[in-house]
C-alpha positions as CSV (number, residue, x, y, z in Angstrom):
1,M,97.2,160.2,104.5
2,T,95.3,159.7,107.8
3,P,93.0,156.7,107.6
4,S,89.3,157.5,107.9
5,P,87.4,156.7,111.2
6,V,85.4,153.5,111.1
7,F,83.5,154.3,114.3
8,E,82.7,157.5,116.4
9,H,81.2,157.9,119.8
10,T,80.7,161.0,122.0
11,D,81.0,160.8,125.7
12,A,78.9,163.4,127.5
13,R,81.8,164.3,129.9
14,L,85.0,163.4,127.9
15,G,84.1,164.3,124.4
16,T,84.6,162.5,121.1
17,F,86.2,159.1,120.6
18,T,87.0,157.6,117.2
19,L,88.4,154.4,115.9
20,R,90.5,154.0,112.8
21,A,92.1,151.0,111.2
22,L,95.7,150.4,112.5
23,D,98.5,150.7,110.0
24,P,101.2,148.2,111.1
25,A,104.1,150.2,109.6
26,A,103.1,153.8,110.2
27,D,101.9,153.0,113.8
28,A,104.7,150.8,114.8
29,G,106.6,153.4,116.8
30,L,103.5,154.6,118.7
31,L,102.4,151.0,119.5
32,H,105.9,150.1,120.6
33,D,105.8,152.9,123.2
34,W,102.4,151.6,124.4
35,V,102.8,147.9,124.6
36,T,106.3,147.9,126.2
37,H,105.4,150.4,128.8
38,P,105.5,149.0,132.4
39,K,101.7,149.6,132.9
40,A,101.1,147.3,129.8
41,S,102.6,144.2,131.5
42,Y,99.5,142.1,130.8
43,W,99.9,142.8,127.0
44,M,103.0,140.5,127.3
45,M,105.2,142.4,124.8
46,Q,107.5,144.1,127.4
47,G,110.7,142.9,125.7
48,A,109.6,143.4,122.1
49,D,111.5,145.8,119.8
50,E,109.8,148.0,117.3
51,A,110.3,145.5,114.4
52,E,108.7,142.7,116.5
53,V,105.7,144.9,117.4
54,A,105.3,145.8,113.7
55,A,105.5,142.2,112.7
56,E,102.9,141.2,115.3
57,Y,100.5,143.9,114.1
58,R,101.2,143.0,110.5
59,R,100.1,139.4,111.3
60,I,96.9,140.7,112.9
61,H,96.3,143.0,109.9
62,E,96.6,140.1,107.5
63,H,94.5,137.7,109.7
64,P,91.0,136.9,108.3
65,H,89.5,136.8,111.8
66,H,91.4,139.5,113.7
67,D,91.4,143.3,113.4
68,A,93.3,146.1,115.2
69,F,92.4,149.8,115.6
70,I,93.9,152.9,116.9
71,G,91.5,154.8,119.2
72,L,91.6,158.6,119.2
73,H,90.3,161.0,121.9
74,E,89.5,164.4,120.5
75,G,91.7,163.5,117.5
76,R,94.7,162.3,119.4
77,P,95.8,158.6,119.6
78,A,94.9,157.4,123.1
79,F,94.2,153.7,123.0
80,L,94.5,150.4,121.1
81,A,91.6,148.1,120.3
82,E,91.4,144.6,118.8
83,R,88.3,142.7,117.6
84,Y,88.5,139.0,116.8
85,D,86.5,135.8,116.3
86,P,87.1,134.0,119.6
87,S,86.2,130.6,118.1
88,R,89.2,131.0,115.8
89,V,91.5,133.4,117.7
90,E,92.5,133.3,121.4
91,L,89.9,130.9,122.5
92,E,89.7,128.2,119.8
93,G,88.6,124.9,121.4
94,L,88.6,126.5,124.9
95,Y,85.0,127.6,125.3
96,P,81.5,126.7,123.8
97,A,81.3,129.3,121.0
98,R,78.0,130.6,119.9
99,P,77.0,132.4,116.6
100,G,77.2,136.1,117.2
101,D,80.3,136.0,119.5
102,V,83.1,138.5,119.1
103,G,86.3,138.9,121.2
104,M,88.0,142.2,122.0
105,H,91.1,143.6,123.7
106,F,91.9,147.2,124.6
107,L,94.8,149.1,125.9
108,C,95.0,152.7,127.0
109,A,98.1,154.7,126.1
110,P,100.3,155.5,129.1
111,T,100.0,159.0,130.5
112,D,101.5,161.2,133.2
113,T,98.2,163.0,133.5
114,P,95.4,160.4,134.0
115,V,91.7,161.5,133.6
116,H,89.2,160.2,136.0
117,G,86.8,157.8,134.2
118,F,88.9,157.7,131.0
119,T,89.6,153.9,131.0
120,L,85.9,153.2,131.7
121,A,85.0,155.5,128.7
122,V,87.4,153.7,126.5
123,I,86.1,150.2,127.3
124,T,82.5,151.5,126.8
125,V,83.5,152.9,123.3
126,V,85.1,149.5,122.3
127,M,81.9,147.7,123.5
128,E,79.8,150.2,121.5
129,F,81.9,149.5,118.5
130,C,81.5,145.7,118.9
131,F,77.8,145.9,119.3
132,A,77.4,148.3,116.4
133,D,77.5,145.2,114.3
134,P,73.9,143.9,114.5
135,H,75.0,140.3,114.2
136,V,77.0,140.5,117.4
137,R,75.2,139.0,120.4
138,R,77.9,138.6,122.9
139,V,81.5,140.0,123.6
140,V,83.8,137.3,125.0
141,V,87.1,138.2,126.7
142,E,89.9,136.3,128.4
143,P,91.8,138.6,130.8
144,D,94.5,137.3,133.0
145,V,93.2,136.1,136.3
146,R,95.6,138.5,138.1
147,N,94.3,141.6,136.3
148,A,92.0,142.8,139.0
149,A,91.6,146.3,137.5
150,V,90.3,144.9,134.2
151,H,87.9,142.5,136.0
152,A,86.4,145.6,137.7
153,L,86.1,147.4,134.4
154,N,84.5,144.5,132.7
155,A,82.0,144.1,135.5
156,A,81.1,147.7,135.2
157,V,80.1,147.3,131.5
158,G,78.2,144.1,132.0
159,F,80.6,141.2,131.8
160,E,80.1,138.1,133.9
161,I,83.0,135.7,134.7
162,V,82.0,132.2,133.4
163,E,85.0,130.2,134.4
164,Q,88.8,130.2,134.9
165,I,90.6,128.6,131.9
166,A,94.1,127.6,131.2
167,K,95.6,129.2,128.1
168,P,99.2,128.5,126.9
169,E,100.4,131.9,128.0
170,K,98.2,132.5,131.1
171,D,95.4,131.5,133.4
172,A,92.4,133.6,132.3
173,C,88.9,134.5,133.4
174,L,86.6,133.6,130.5
175,S,84.1,136.4,130.7
176,V,80.9,137.1,128.6
177,C,78.7,140.2,128.1
178,T,75.5,139.9,126.2
179,R,74.0,142.8,124.3
180,E,71.3,143.1,126.9
181,R,73.7,143.1,129.8
182,F,75.8,145.9,128.2
183,E,72.7,148.0,127.5
184,A,71.6,147.7,131.2
185,A,75.1,148.5,132.4
186,R,75.3,151.5,130.1
187,T,71.9,152.8,131.4
188,A,73.1,152.3,135.0
189,L,76.3,154.2,134.4
190,A,74.5,157.1,132.7
191,A,72.2,157.3,135.6
192,R,75.1,157.4,138.1
193,A,76.7,160.1,136.0
194,V,73.6,162.2,136.1
195,Q,73.4,161.8,139.9
196,G,77.0,162.9,140.3
197,V,76.3,166.0,138.3
198,T,73.1,167.0,140.2
199,R,74.3,166.3,143.7
């Protein structure tokens, strides 16, 4: 049985995006294809086999402060999203946590037919999902310092780089986006989209 959606968002240009809970066993093959693809190098699972991928997402599934979701575009699996408490996962002891902080990761599925603006739409959906919880005040992320593409996407939805931090597995750019900055960025993106249509 297909899990029920936990969140839905409609993009004016690209259509409907939904999130459903990840099933570590049923989704293992799909996830393995995504996280071991060369374009997913910053996911750091390049050499993992399917059993190792399933074990990692079973660990996340069972963790009290970490969740994972399959994102669908028009009903088809298209991206992976994770949500976590950064004071207990990923950034424990590495930054001054505040009440209302949530962490997130996202990964778009590899494709031979990329759609312009798709990755920006996905990060926007994941941010909408995070802020759908009224208790969330900030989204906190820790991308690899070398991942210039994600830094640009993060900036587009309102993130500010706070500082560079050393994690065990990478040097990261601690970045924060408040609810207010996301709403301002979303308004600016919508205005630019309208200008693009009317020109």
